[in-house]
Biopython code that builds the backbone (N, CA, C, O; Angstrom):
import numpy as np
from Bio.PDB.StructureBuilder import StructureBuilder

atoms = [
    (1, "MET", "N", (1.587, -1.150, 0.064)),
    (1, "MET", "CA", (-0.369, -0.100, -0.269)),
    (1, "MET", "C", (1.261, 1.353, 0.049)),
    (1, "MET", "O", (2.379, 1.146, 0.521)),
    (2, "ASN", "N", (0.532, 2.880, -0.554)),
    (2, "ASN", "CA", (1.138, 3.293, -0.995)),
    (2, "ASN", "C", (1.087, 5.062, 0.039)),
    (2, "ASN", "O", (0.557, 6.087, -0.390)),
    (3, "ASN", "N", (1.571, 4.964, 0.972)),
    (3, "ASN", "CA", (0.724, 6.024, 2.130)),
    (3, "ASN", "C", (1.483, 6.701, 0.631)),
    (3, "ASN", "O", (1.529, 5.893, -0.297)),
    (4, "SER", "N", (1.922, 7.753, 0.418)),
    (4, "SER", "CA", (3.041, 8.723, 0.001)),
    (4, "SER", "C", (1.685, 10.032, -0.230)),
    (4, "SER", "O", (0.595, 9.709, -0.703)),
    (5, "PRO", "N", (1.926, 11.131, 0.088)),
    (5, "PRO", "CA", (0.674, 12.103, -0.200)),
    (5, "PRO", "C", (0.811, 12.441, -0.694)),
    (5, "PRO", "O", (1.803, 13.165, -0.603)),
    (6, "SER", "N", (-0.229, 12.433, -2.381)),
    (6, "SER", "CA", (-0.297, 13.305, -3.507)),
    (6, "SER", "C", (-1.763, 14.450, -3.527)),
    (6, "SER", "O", (-2.812, 14.570, -2.894)),
    (7, "THR", "N", (-1.158, 15.044, -4.506)),
    (7, "THR", "CA", (-2.135, 16.443, -4.638)),
    (7, "THR", "C", (-3.110, 15.814, -6.327)),
    (7, "THR", "O", (-2.385, 15.202, -7.110)),
    (8, "VAL", "N", (-4.110, 15.934, -6.613)),
    (8, "VAL", "CA", (-4.435, 15.950, -7.586)),
    (8, "VAL", "C", (-5.640, 16.492, -7.811)),
    (8, "VAL", "O", (-6.731, 16.316, -7.268)),
    (9, "LEU", "N", (-5.194, 17.345, -8.910)),
    (9, "LEU", "CA", (-6.212, 18.824, -9.484)),
    (9, "LEU", "C", (-7.122, 17.912, -10.016)),
    (9, "LEU", "O", (-6.943, 16.737, -10.336)),
    (10, "ASN", "N", (-8.359, 18.770, -10.083)),
    (10, "ASN", "CA", (-9.964, 17.911, -10.979)),
    (10, "ASN", "C", (-9.817, 19.445, -11.875)),
    (10, "ASN", "O", (-9.735, 20.630, -11.551)),
    (11, "PRO", "N", (-9.837, 18.583, -13.325)),
    (11, "PRO", "CA", (-9.801, 19.662, -13.668)),
    (11, "PRO", "C", (-10.991, 20.569, -14.010)),
    (11, "PRO", "O", (-10.895, 21.656, -14.579)),
    (12, "LYS", "N", (-12.129, 19.985, -13.591)),
    (12, "LYS", "CA", (-13.373, 20.448, -14.020)),
    (12, "LYS", "C", (-13.202, 21.870, -12.663)),
    (12, "LYS", "O", (-13.596, 23.026, -12.818)),
    (13, "LYS", "N", (-12.618, 21.390, -11.600)),
    (13, "LYS", "CA", (-12.646, 22.448, -10.834)),
    (13, "LYS", "C", (-12.080, 23.634, -11.508)),
    (13, "LYS", "O", (-12.569, 24.566, -12.146)),
    (14, "ALA", "N", (-11.113, 23.356, -11.222)),
    (14, "ALA", "CA", (-9.897, 24.761, -11.715)),
    (14, "ALA", "C", (-10.706, 25.077, -12.853)),
    (14, "ALA", "O", (-10.728, 26.284, -12.611)),
    (15, "LYS", "N", (-11.259, 24.996, -13.699)),
    (15, "LYS", "CA", (-11.706, 25.755, -14.536)),
    (15, "LYS", "C", (-12.760, 26.552, -14.410)),
    (15, "LYS", "O", (-13.375, 27.469, -14.955)),
    (16, "VAL", "N", (-12.725, 25.654, -13.219)),
    (16, "VAL", "CA", (-14.612, 26.756, -12.904)),
    (16, "VAL", "C", (-13.974, 28.143, -11.410)),
    (16, "VAL", "O", (-14.666, 28.982, -10.834)),
    (17, "LYS", "N", (-12.698, 27.887, -11.262)),
    (17, "LYS", "CA", (-12.070, 28.677, -9.893)),
    (17, "LYS", "C", (-11.367, 29.748, -11.467)),
    (17, "LYS", "O", (-11.817, 30.862, -11.736)),
    (18, "TYR", "N", (-10.518, 29.227, -12.082)),
    (18, "TYR", "CA", (-9.858, 30.128, -13.309)),
    (18, "TYR", "C", (-11.122, 29.805, -14.168)),
    (18, "TYR", "O", (-11.423, 28.643, -14.439)),
    (19, "PRO", "N", (-11.935, 31.012, -14.633)),
    (19, "PRO", "CA", (-12.501, 30.696, -15.991)),
    (19, "PRO", "C", (-12.280, 31.563, -17.141)),
    (19, "PRO", "O", (-12.123, 32.777, -17.008)),
    (20, "GLU", "N", (-12.258, 30.675, -18.825)),
    (20, "GLU", "CA", (-11.774, 31.976, -19.188)),
    (20, "GLU", "C", (-12.686, 32.708, -19.494)),
    (20, "GLU", "O", (-13.741, 32.189, -19.129)),
    (21, "VAL", "N", (-12.903, 34.021, -20.165)),
    (21, "VAL", "CA", (-13.446, 34.835, -20.622)),
    (21, "VAL", "C", (-12.778, 34.940, -22.203)),
    (21, "VAL", "O", (-11.913, 34.366, -22.866)),
    (22, "ARG", "N", (-13.872, 36.185, -22.373)),
    (22, "ARG", "CA", (-14.052, 36.907, -23.969)),
    (22, "ARG", "C", (-14.010, 38.043, -23.760)),
    (22, "ARG", "O", (-14.545, 38.483, -22.743)),
    (23, "LEU", "N", (-13.256, 39.013, -24.803)),
    (23, "LEU", "CA", (-13.406, 40.618, -24.752)),
    (23, "LEU", "C", (-14.024, 40.460, -26.111)),
    (23, "LEU", "O", (-13.579, 39.604, -26.874)),
    (24, "ILE", "N", (-15.207, 41.378, -26.520)),
    (24, "ILE", "CA", (-15.981, 41.709, -27.617)),
    (24, "ILE", "C", (-15.968, 43.539, -27.371)),
    (24, "ILE", "O", (-15.963, 44.333, -26.431)),
    (25, "VAL", "N", (-15.966, 43.555, -28.775)),
    (25, "VAL", "CA", (-15.570, 44.956, -28.538)),
    (25, "VAL", "C", (-16.565, 45.215, -29.598)),
    (25, "VAL", "O", (-16.631, 44.296, -30.414)),
    (26, "LEU", "N", (-17.632, 46.559, -29.888)),
    (26, "LEU", "CA", (-18.911, 46.663, -30.360)),
    (26, "LEU", "C", (-19.603, 47.419, -30.979)),
    (26, "LEU", "O", (-20.178, 48.173, -30.194)),
    (27, "ASP", "N", (-19.914, 47.663, -32.256)),
    (27, "ASP", "CA", (-19.886, 48.781, -32.754)),
    (27, "ASP", "C", (-20.412, 50.541, -32.956)),
    (27, "ASP", "O", (-21.413, 51.234, -33.136)),
    (28, "ASP", "N", (-19.602, 50.583, -32.856)),
    (28, "ASP", "CA", (-20.351, 52.871, -32.145)),
    (28, "ASP", "C", (-20.552, 53.223, -33.477)),
    (28, "ASP", "O", (-20.180, 52.535, -34.428)),
    (29, "SER", "N", (-21.180, 54.366, -33.561)),
    (29, "SER", "CA", (-21.465, 55.477, -34.364)),
    (29, "SER", "C", (-20.437, 56.664, -34.049)),
    (29, "SER", "O", (-20.544, 57.823, -34.450)),
    (30, "PHE", "N", (-19.890, 56.379, -33.618)),
    (30, "PHE", "CA", (-18.589, 57.368, -32.749)),
    (30, "PHE", "C", (-17.436, 57.576, -32.955)),
    (30, "PHE", "O", (-16.784, 58.588, -33.216)),
    (31, "ASN", "N", (-17.223, 56.599, -32.828)),
    (31, "ASN", "CA", (-14.817, 55.953, -32.145)),
    (31, "ASN", "C", (-15.107, 55.726, -33.918)),
    (31, "ASN", "O", (-15.976, 55.214, -34.623)),
    (32, "THR", "N", (-13.697, 56.509, -34.121)),
    (32, "THR", "CA", (-12.870, 56.146, -35.255)),
    (32, "THR", "C", (-12.050, 54.812, -35.510)),
    (32, "THR", "O", (-11.571, 54.065, -34.657)),
    (33, "PHE", "N", (-12.000, 54.684, -37.016)),
    (33, "PHE", "CA", (-11.220, 53.055, -37.223)),
    (33, "PHE", "C", (-10.132, 53.947, -36.052)),
    (33, "PHE", "O", (-10.278, 54.015, -34.832)),
    (34, "GLN", "N", (-9.291, 54.425, -36.705)),
    (34, "GLN", "CA", (-7.795, 54.199, -36.239)),
    (34, "GLN", "C", (-7.601, 54.660, -34.686)),
    (34, "GLN", "O", (-6.517, 54.389, -34.170)),
    (35, "HIS", "N", (-8.822, 55.504, -33.723)),
    (35, "HIS", "CA", (-9.198, 55.180, -32.360)),
    (35, "HIS", "C", (-9.282, 53.362, -31.968)),
    (35, "HIS", "O", (-8.736, 52.692, -31.091)),
    (36, "VAL", "N", (-10.028, 53.089, -32.842)),
    (36, "VAL", "CA", (-10.371, 51.440, -32.092)),
    (36, "VAL", "C", (-9.431, 50.914, -32.137)),
    (36, "VAL", "O", (-8.962, 50.257, -31.208)),
    (37, "ALA", "N", (-8.730, 51.135, -33.650)),
    (37, "ALA", "CA", (-6.880, 50.447, -33.416)),
    (37, "ALA", "C", (-6.201, 50.760, -32.473)),
    (37, "ALA", "O", (-5.612, 50.005, -31.699)),
    (38, "ASN", "N", (-6.237, 51.839, -32.475)),
    (38, "ASN", "CA", (-5.198, 52.770, -31.588)),
    (38, "ASN", "C", (-5.430, 51.843, -30.503)),
    (38, "ASN", "O", (-4.718, 50.839, -30.469)),
    (39, "CYS", "N", (-6.351, 52.022, -29.568)),
    (39, "CYS", "CA", (-6.767, 51.004, -28.992)),
    (39, "CYS", "C", (-6.709, 49.755, -28.316)),
    (39, "CYS", "O", (-6.975, 49.589, -27.125)),
    (40, "LEU", "N", (-6.315, 48.802, -29.202)),
    (40, "LEU", "CA", (-6.262, 47.927, -28.899)),
    (40, "LEU", "C", (-5.034, 47.499, -28.825)),
    (40, "LEU", "O", (-4.465, 46.717, -28.063)),
    (41, "LEU", "N", (-4.650, 48.218, -29.868)),
    (41, "LEU", "CA", (-2.909, 47.640, -30.281)),
    (41, "LEU", "C", (-2.448, 48.194, -28.524)),
    (41, "LEU", "O", (-2.168, 47.254, -27.781)),
    (42, "SER", "N", (-2.369, 49.656, -27.875)),
    (42, "SER", "CA", (-2.480, 49.874, -26.555)),
    (42, "SER", "C", (-2.603, 48.902, -25.617)),
    (42, "SER", "O", (-1.591, 48.673, -24.954)),
    (43, "ILE", "N", (-3.452, 48.355, -25.420)),
    (43, "ILE", "CA", (-4.344, 47.827, -23.706)),
    (43, "ILE", "C", (-3.938, 46.174, -24.025)),
    (43, "ILE", "O", (-3.357, 45.391, -23.273)),
    (44, "ILE", "N", (-4.516, 45.917, -25.560)),
    (44, "ILE", "CA", (-4.157, 44.175, -25.571)),
    (44, "ILE", "C", (-2.675, 43.704, -26.138)),
    (44, "ILE", "O", (-1.973, 43.957, -27.117)),
    (45, "PRO", "N", (-2.607, 42.865, -24.948)),
    (45, "PRO", "CA", (-0.281, 42.625, -25.176)),
    (45, "PRO", "C", (-0.529, 41.560, -25.942)),
    (45, "PRO", "O", (-1.341, 40.640, -25.842)),
    (46, "SER", "N", (0.590, 41.922, -26.999)),
    (46, "SER", "CA", (0.584, 40.851, -28.192)),
    (46, "SER", "C", (0.494, 41.342, -29.816)),
    (46, "SER", "O", (1.050, 41.063, -30.878)),
    (47, "MET", "N", (-0.941, 42.578, -29.145)),
    (47, "MET", "CA", (-1.758, 42.709, -30.702)),
    (47, "MET", "C", (-0.773, 43.405, -31.354)),
    (47, "MET", "O", (-0.088, 44.381, -31.048)),
    (48, "SER", "N", (-0.848, 42.664, -32.359)),
    (48, "SER", "CA", (-0.073, 43.923, -33.952)),
    (48, "SER", "C", (-0.942, 44.780, -34.764)),
    (48, "SER", "O", (-2.155, 44.861, -34.955)),
    (49, "GLU", "N", (-0.055, 45.297, -35.109)),
    (49, "GLU", "CA", (-0.744, 46.524, -35.796)),
    (49, "GLU", "C", (-1.948, 45.628, -37.204)),
    (49, "GLU", "O", (-3.040, 46.192, -37.271)),
    (50, "LYS", "N", (-1.817, 44.655, -37.991)),
    (50, "LYS", "CA", (-2.309, 44.101, -38.537)),
    (50, "LYS", "C", (-2.976, 43.225, -38.312)),
    (50, "LYS", "O", (-3.265, 42.283, -39.050)),
    (51, "ARG", "N", (-3.340, 43.466, -37.116)),
    (51, "ARG", "CA", (-4.390, 42.322, -36.191)),
    (51, "ARG", "C", (-5.073, 43.420, -35.715)),
    (51, "ARG", "O", (-5.973, 43.695, -36.508)),
    (52, "ALA", "N", (-5.045, 44.180, -34.759)),
    (52, "ALA", "CA", (-5.143, 45.274, -34.997)),
    (52, "ALA", "C", (-6.919, 46.315, -35.047)),
    (52, "ALA", "O", (-7.942, 46.676, -34.464)),
    (53, "TRP", "N", (-5.801, 46.307, -36.681)),
    (53, "TRP", "CA", (-6.925, 46.748, -37.868)),
    (53, "TRP", "C", (-7.784, 45.906, -38.582)),
    (53, "TRP", "O", (-8.807, 46.244, -39.177)),
    (54, "ASP", "N", (-7.010, 44.123, -38.425)),
    (54, "ASP", "CA", (-8.184, 43.453, -39.027)),
    (54, "ASP", "C", (-9.598, 43.549, -37.464)),
    (54, "ASP", "O", (-10.778, 43.232, -37.608)),
    (55, "LEU", "N", (-9.138, 43.920, -36.503)),
    (55, "LEU", "CA", (-10.261, 43.198, -36.005)),
    (55, "LEU", "C", (-10.918, 44.678, -35.929)),
    (55, "LEU", "O", (-11.841, 44.811, -35.125)),
    (56, "THR", "N", (-10.664, 45.398, -36.421)),
    (56, "THR", "CA", (-11.324, 46.335, -36.211)),
    (56, "THR", "C", (-12.465, 46.629, -37.055)),
    (56, "THR", "O", (-13.620, 46.945, -36.771)),
    (57, "ILE", "N", (-11.782, 46.423, -38.321)),
    (57, "ILE", "CA", (-12.459, 46.036, -39.915)),
    (57, "ILE", "C", (-14.480, 45.027, -39.383)),
    (57, "ILE", "O", (-15.703, 45.163, -39.420)),
    (58, "GLN", "N", (-13.344, 44.117, -38.971)),
    (58, "GLN", "CA", (-14.419, 42.881, -38.149)),
    (58, "GLN", "C", (-15.743, 43.443, -37.662)),
    (58, "GLN", "O", (-16.906, 43.143, -37.936)),
    (59, "VAL", "N", (-15.024, 44.659, -36.582)),
    (59, "VAL", "CA", (-15.914, 45.387, -35.526)),
    (59, "VAL", "C", (-16.727, 46.097, -37.015)),
    (59, "VAL", "O", (-16.369, 45.335, -37.913)),
    (60, "ASP", "N", (-17.288, 46.771, -37.403)),
    (60, "ASP", "CA", (-17.650, 47.759, -38.638)),
    (60, "ASP", "C", (-17.858, 46.842, -39.709)),
    (60, "ASP", "O", (-18.418, 47.399, -40.653)),
    (61, "LYS", "N", (-17.591, 45.550, -39.919)),
    (61, "LYS", "CA", (-18.322, 44.725, -41.227)),
    (61, "LYS", "C", (-19.256, 43.670, -40.357)),
    (61, "LYS", "O", (-19.852, 42.852, -41.057)),
    (62, "SER", "N", (-19.433, 43.588, -39.145)),
    (62, "SER", "CA", (-20.234, 42.144, -38.313)),
    (62, "SER", "C", (-20.772, 42.648, -36.908)),
    (62, "SER", "O", (-21.392, 42.001, -36.064)),
    (63, "GLY", "N", (-20.342, 44.067, -36.879)),
    (63, "GLY", "CA", (-21.003, 44.242, -35.773)),
    (63, "GLY", "C", (-20.750, 44.568, -33.973)),
    (63, "GLY", "O", (-21.418, 45.064, -33.066)),
    (64, "SER", "N", (-19.279, 43.916, -34.140)),
    (64, "SER", "CA", (-18.759, 42.942, -32.902)),
    (64, "SER", "C", (-17.253, 42.029, -33.977)),
    (64, "SER", "O", (-16.997, 41.612, -35.107)),
    (65, "ALA", "N", (-16.563, 42.195, -32.349)),
    (65, "ALA", "CA", (-15.249, 41.175, -32.482)),
    (65, "ALA", "C", (-15.193, 40.929, -31.273)),
    (65, "ALA", "O", (-15.646, 41.451, -30.254)),
    (66, "GLU", "N", (-14.055, 39.326, -31.715)),
    (66, "GLU", "CA", (-14.080, 39.021, -30.175)),
    (66, "GLU", "C", (-12.286, 39.428, -29.968)),
    (66, "GLU", "O", (-11.619, 38.782, -30.775)),
    (67, "VAL", "N", (-11.606, 40.160, -29.249)),
    (67, "VAL", "CA", (-10.555, 41.502, -29.340)),
    (67, "VAL", "C", (-9.714, 40.316, -28.044)),
    (67, "VAL", "O", (-8.490, 40.275, -28.165)),
    (68, "TRP", "N", (-9.920, 40.014, -27.656)),
    (68, "TRP", "CA", (-9.162, 39.052, -26.422)),
    (68, "TRP", "C", (-9.691, 37.662, -25.614)),
    (68, "TRP", "O", (-10.887, 37.654, -25.322)),
    (69, "ARG", "N", (-9.024, 36.696, -25.303)),
    (69, "ARG", "CA", (-9.433, 35.197, -24.718)),
    (69, "ARG", "C", (-8.202, 35.081, -23.410)),
    (69, "ARG", "O", (-7.033, 34.703, -23.331)),
    (70, "GLY", "N", (-9.275, 35.665, -22.453)),
    (70, "GLY", "CA", (-8.157, 34.571, -21.717)),
    (70, "GLY", "C", (-8.638, 34.817, -20.122)),
    (70, "GLY", "O", (-9.779, 35.137, -19.789)),
    (71, "ASN", "N", (-7.248, 34.542, -19.014)),
    (71, "ASN", "CA", (-8.755, 34.764, -17.761)),
    (71, "ASN", "C", (-9.284, 35.904, -17.035)),
    (71, "ASN", "O", (-8.910, 37.075, -16.972)),
    (72, "LEU", "N", (-10.280, 35.250, -16.484)),
    (72, "LEU", "CA", (-11.110, 36.053, -16.199)),
    (72, "LEU", "C", (-10.660, 37.714, -15.474)),
    (72, "LEU", "O", (-11.382, 38.704, -15.601)),
    (73, "GLU", "N", (-9.104, 37.703, -14.599)),
    (73, "GLU", "CA", (-8.634, 38.470, -14.286)),
    (73, "GLU", "C", (-8.569, 39.279, -14.662)),
    (73, "GLU", "O", (-9.252, 40.277, -14.433)),
    (74, "GLN", "N", (-7.409, 39.093, -15.637)),
    (74, "GLN", "CA", (-6.442, 39.380, -16.727)),
    (74, "GLN", "C", (-7.765, 40.831, -17.268)),
    (74, "GLN", "O", (-7.823, 42.061, -17.252)),
    (75, "GLY", "N", (-8.859, 39.325, -17.808)),
    (75, "GLY", "CA", (-10.656, 40.095, -18.683)),
    (75, "GLY", "C", (-10.936, 41.647, -17.687)),
    (75, "GLY", "O", (-10.596, 42.790, -17.994)),
    (76, "GLU", "N", (-11.315, 41.402, -17.038)),
    (76, "GLU", "CA", (-11.709, 42.262, -16.101)),
    (76, "GLU", "C", (-10.754, 43.993, -16.823)),
    (76, "GLU", "O", (-11.187, 44.870, -17.570)),
    (77, "LEU", "N", (-9.371, 43.826, -16.139)),
    (77, "LEU", "CA", (-8.872, 44.910, -16.445)),
    (77, "LEU", "C", (-8.626, 45.793, -17.407)),
    (77, "LEU", "O", (-8.372, 46.993, -17.306)),
    (78, "TYR", "N", (-8.800, 44.512, -19.192)),
    (78, "TYR", "CA", (-8.659, 44.502, -20.021)),
    (78, "TYR", "C", (-9.868, 45.260, -20.445)),
    (78, "TYR", "O", (-9.527, 46.102, -21.276)),
    (79, "HIS", "N", (-11.053, 45.293, -20.222)),
    (79, "HIS", "CA", (-12.276, 45.639, -20.541)),
    (79, "HIS", "C", (-12.404, 46.597, -19.783)),
    (79, "HIS", "O", (-13.487, 47.170, -19.906)),
    (80, "GLU", "N", (-11.526, 47.124, -18.824)),
    (80, "GLU", "CA", (-12.467, 48.510, -17.893)),
    (80, "GLU", "C", (-10.806, 49.349, -18.958)),
    (80, "GLU", "O", (-10.996, 50.540, -19.207)),
    (81, "GLN", "N", (-9.720, 48.903, -19.368)),
    (81, "GLN", "CA", (-9.114, 49.625, -20.084)),
    (81, "GLN", "C", (-9.827, 50.414, -21.306)),
    (81, "GLN", "O", (-9.689, 51.504, -21.861)),
    (82, "LEU", "N", (-10.455, 49.564, -21.396)),
    (82, "LEU", "CA", (-11.340, 50.015, -23.358)),
    (82, "LEU", "C", (-12.495, 50.078, -23.038)),
    (82, "LEU", "O", (-12.880, 51.043, -23.698)),
    (83, "VAL", "N", (-13.577, 49.618, -22.319)),
    (83, "VAL", "CA", (-14.541, 51.099, -21.674)),
    (83, "VAL", "C", (-14.315, 52.860, -20.903)),
    (83, "VAL", "O", (-15.046, 53.823, -20.675)),
    (84, "CYS", "N", (-12.256, 52.363, -20.640)),
    (84, "CYS", "CA", (-12.490, 53.824, -20.143)),
    (84, "CYS", "C", (-11.629, 54.615, -21.546)),
    (84, "CYS", "O", (-10.854, 55.571, -21.569)),
    (85, "LYS", "N", (-12.052, 53.923, -22.402)),
    (85, "LYS", "CA", (-10.737, 54.585, -23.969)),
    (85, "LYS", "C", (-12.188, 55.002, -24.948)),
    (85, "LYS", "O", (-12.221, 55.262, -26.150)),
    (86, "GLY", "N", (-13.301, 54.957, -23.978)),
    (86, "GLY", "CA", (-14.627, 54.694, -24.608)),
    (86, "GLY", "C", (-15.268, 54.082, -25.615)),
    (86, "GLY", "O", (-16.276, 54.401, -26.247)),
    (87, "LEU", "N", (-14.305, 52.852, -25.700)),
    (87, "LEU", "CA", (-14.897, 51.732, -26.997)),
    (87, "LEU", "C", (-16.440, 50.886, -26.560)),
    (87, "LEU", "O", (-16.887, 50.753, -25.421)),
    (88, "THR", "N", (-16.669, 50.698, -27.050)),
    (88, "THR", "CA", (-18.428, 50.080, -26.605)),
    (88, "THR", "C", (-18.702, 48.230, -26.217)),
    (88, "THR", "O", (-18.996, 47.635, -27.253)),
    (89, "MET", "N", (-18.670, 47.630, -25.413)),
    (89, "MET", "CA", (-18.033, 47.022, -25.257)),
    (89, "MET", "C", (-19.316, 45.696, -24.727)),
    (89, "MET", "O", (-20.384, 46.045, -24.224)),
    (90, "ALA", "N", (-19.054, 44.608, -24.892)),
    (90, "ALA", "CA", (-20.101, 44.034, -24.675)),
    (90, "ALA", "C", (-19.869, 43.348, -23.097)),
    (90, "ALA", "O", (-18.948, 43.733, -22.376)),
    (91, "PRO", "N", (-20.481, 42.676, -22.835)),
    (91, "PRO", "CA", (-20.198, 42.395, -20.768)),
    (91, "PRO", "C", (-19.406, 41.239, -21.270)),
    (91, "PRO", "O", (-19.544, 40.403, -22.163)),
    (92, "ILE", "N", (-18.630, 41.479, -20.466)),
    (92, "ILE", "CA", (-17.438, 40.186, -19.972)),
    (92, "ILE", "C", (-17.764, 38.564, -20.113)),
    (92, "ILE", "O", (-17.734, 37.841, -19.117)),
    (93, "GLU", "N", (-18.100, 38.019, -21.534)),
    (93, "GLU", "CA", (-18.493, 36.978, -21.390)),
    (93, "GLU", "C", (-17.649, 35.920, -20.838)),
    (93, "GLU", "O", (-16.425, 36.046, -20.801)),
    (94, "LYS", "N", (-18.290, 34.826, -20.386)),
    (94, "LYS", "CA", (-17.584, 32.960, -20.483)),
    (94, "LYS", "C", (-17.115, 32.588, -21.712)),
    (94, "LYS", "O", (-17.863, 32.608, -22.689)),
    (95, "ALA", "N", (-16.103, 32.291, -21.779)),
    (95, "ALA", "CA", (-16.019, 31.685, -22.827)),
    (95, "ALA", "C", (-16.526, 29.370, -22.886)),
    (95, "ALA", "O", (-16.443, 28.746, -23.944)),
]
sb = StructureBuilder()
sb.init_structure("model")
sb.init_model(0)
sb.init_chain("A")
sb.init_seg("    ")
for serial, (resi, resn, name, xyz) in enumerate(atoms, 1):
    if name == "N":
        sb.init_residue(resn, " ", resi, " ")
    sb.init_atom(name, np.array(xyz, "f"), 0.0, 1.0, " ", f" {name:<3s}", serial, name[0])
structure = sb.get_structure()
C-alpha cells in the first residue's frame, strides 16, 4: 500500500476557479477606426498593428469582434481599460 501524499487537481474544478473569458468590442457610430485600432494596440498584449486593424474592420462589418480571450482577472482589467478609452464593449462573456 502506498501511503505517500499526493495532490490531484480536478480539471473541472480548476476551470471553474479560473474561468476563461472573451472580450468583445461592439460597433458604434462615434469611435473612429484609428481610435479603435490604437486602443487595441495599446491595451491588448501581443496585439499586432495588422491584427488591430483586422479586428477593427471586423467590428465595422459584422457589428462585433472578439479581441481577447484569457483568464477572468486579466480580462476584467483589459475590459475596464477599453471602456475607459470610450470603446463600446459587450459584457464580459465566459468562453
